[in-house]
C-alpha positions in Angstrom: -20.2 -35.9 1.9 -19.1 -32.3 1.7 -18.3 -30.5 5.0 -20.3 -27.5 6.2 -19.6 -24.3 4.3 -18.6 -22.4 7.5 -16.1 -25.1 8.3 -14.6 -25.0 4.8 -14.5 -21.2 4.9 -12.7 -21.1 8.3 -10.2 -23.6 7.0 -9.5 -21.7 3.8 -9.3 -18.4 5.8 -6.7 -20.2 8.0 -9.0 -19.3 11.0 -8.6 -22.8 12.4 -4.9 -22.6 13.2 -4.6 -18.8 13.8 -6.5 -16.3 15.8 -6.7 -13.8 12.9 -7.9 -15.0 9.5 -6.2 -14.3 6.2 -9.1 -12.1 5.1 -8.9 -9.9 8.3 -5.1 -9.6 7.9 -5.4 -8.5 4.3 -8.1 -6.0 5.1 -6.0 -4.4 7.8 -3.0 -4.3 5.5 -5.0 -2.6 2.7 -6.4 0.0 5.2 -2.9 0.7 6.5 -1.0 0.8 3.2 -3.7 2.2 0.8 -6.6 3.9 2.4 -4.9 5.8 5.3 -2.1 7.4 3.1 -4.2 8.0 -0.1 -7.7 8.9 1.2 -8.9 11.9 3.2 -12.0 11.9 5.4 -14.7 14.3 4.2 -16.8 15.4 7.2 -19.8 16.7 5.1 -20.2 13.4 3.3 -18.9 11.3 6.2 -16.8 9.1 4.0 -13.2 8.7 2.8 -12.5 10.2 -0.6 -9.3 9.9 -2.8 -6.8 12.8 -2.4 -4.5 14.1 -4.9 -1.7 14.5 -2.4 -0.5 11.0 -1.6 1.8 10.2 1.2 3.3 7.1 -0.5 4.2 6.1 -4.0 1.4 4.3 -5.8 1.8 0.5 -5.7 1.9 -1.6 -8.8 -0.9 -4.1 -8.8 -1.7 -7.0 -11.0 -4.4 -6.5 -13.6 -7.7 -8.3 -12.7 -8.4 -11.4 -14.7 -10.4 -10.9 -17.8 -13.5 -12.7 -18.3 -16.0 -13.3 -21.1 -19.0 -11.0 -20.3 -21.8 -13.7 -20.4 -19.6 -15.8 -18.0 -19.8 -13.1 -15.3 -23.2 -11.5 -15.6 -25.2 -13.5 -18.2 -25.5 -10.7 -20.7 -24.3 -7.2 -21.7 -27.5 -5.7 -20.3 -26.9 -7.3 -16.9 -23.4 -6.0 -16.9 -24.4 -2.6 -17.7 -27.0 -2.6 -14.9 -24.4 -3.9 -12.5 -22.0 -1.2 -13.5 -24.6 1.5 -13.1 -25.4 0.3 -9.5 -21.7 -0.2 -8.7 -20.7 3.3 -9.8 -22.8 4.6 -6.9 -20.3 3.0 -4.5 -17.1 3.8 -6.3 -14.5 6.5 -5.8 -15.1 6.7 -2.1 -15.0 4.4 1.0 -17.9 4.9 3.4 -20.0 3.1 6.1 -21.4 0.6 3.7 -17.9 -0.6 2.8 -16.8 -0.9 6.4 -20.0 -2.8 7.3 -19.2 -5.3 4.6 -15.5 -5.6 5.9 -16.6 -6.2 9.4 -19.4 -8.7 8.6 
């Protein structure tokens, strides 16, 4: 019998043996090393936007894994719909992103 999802998630997140989980530590690291030095808070839109004047050198990141389109979204039409919706929330970091991180 498979254990409860919450128990499996806590164990994978190393939340069982540590007071801070791996996900929380990773989010804090990314905020400190990427968002704070590379984004500027825009008071009129109340969100963080990328700045052209970075305080640190850009980090080299691994390329995301490539997938066959139907494996991800089912069809090209579904993928284009997802990209259209996702483009509304890209190029900034706002309250909706912080709500997801704190959930």
